[in-house]
C-alpha positions as CSV (number, residue, x, y, z in Angstrom):
1,M,0.1,0.3,0.2
2,K,1.2,3.3,-0.9
3,A,-0.4,6.8,-0.1
4,V,0.8,9.9,-2.2
5,C,-0.1,13.6,-1.7
6,P,-1.6,15.2,-4.7
7,N,0.3,18.3,-3.6
8,S,3.9,17.4,-3.0
9,E,5.9,14.0,-3.3
10,K,7.7,15.1,-0.3
11,H,4.4,15.2,1.9
12,T,5.0,11.4,3.3
13,R,2.7,11.5,6.6
14,F,-1.0,10.6,6.4
15,I,-4.1,11.1,8.7
16,T,-6.4,7.8,8.2
17,T,-8.6,5.6,10.7
18,A,-8.0,2.6,12.4
19,K,-10.2,-0.1,14.3
20,V,-9.1,-0.3,18.1
21,V,-10.4,-1.9,21.0
22,Q,-10.4,0.2,24.2
23,E,-11.2,-0.7,28.2
24,W,-14.6,0.9,29.1
25,E,-15.7,1.5,32.8
26,V,-19.5,0.9,32.4
27,D,-22.5,0.7,35.0
28,Q,-24.8,-2.4,35.6
29,E,-26.6,-1.9,32.5
30,G,-23.9,-1.6,30.1
31,N,-24.0,2.6,29.8
32,F,-20.2,4.1,29.3
33,L,-19.0,5.8,32.2
34,S,-15.3,6.5,31.3
35,C,-12.8,5.3,29.1
36,I,-10.2,3.0,31.1
37,S,-7.2,2.9,28.6
38,P,-6.9,4.8,25.3
39,S,-6.5,1.9,23.4
40,V,-5.5,-1.9,24.0
41,E,-4.7,-3.3,20.5
42,A,-5.4,-2.6,16.9
43,I,-7.9,-5.0,15.4
44,E,-7.8,-3.4,11.9
45,G,-5.0,-0.9,10.7
46,P,-5.1,1.7,8.3
47,N,-7.4,0.5,5.1
48,P,-6.6,1.9,1.6
49,E,-10.8,2.1,1.4
50,R,-10.9,4.9,3.7
51,T,-10.0,8.5,3.4
52,W,-6.3,9.4,3.7
53,N,-5.3,13.1,4.8
54,C,-2.0,14.6,4.1
55,S,-0.6,15.7,7.5
56,E,0.8,19.0,6.0
57,C,-1.5,20.5,3.9
58,G,-5.0,18.2,4.3
59,A,-5.0,17.2,0.6
60,F,-6.8,13.7,-0.1
61,A,-4.4,11.4,-0.9
62,E,-4.1,9.1,-3.7
63,V,-3.7,5.5,-2.0
64,S,-2.9,2.2,-4.1
65,E,-2.8,-1.3,-3.0
């Protein structure tokens, strides 16, 4: 997989999403109270089908597999 900024090939850092597991504190009915840990593990990393934005200029990146 490779992401390319359309504004500059020198821009090599991007913002995208990943799916992570968190530990939550909940009440007896399962309602969220607080997040115990920011993230325990990643269950799915970056995906070329999601939006990728250049960290430097904000442009939508072109991502290929």
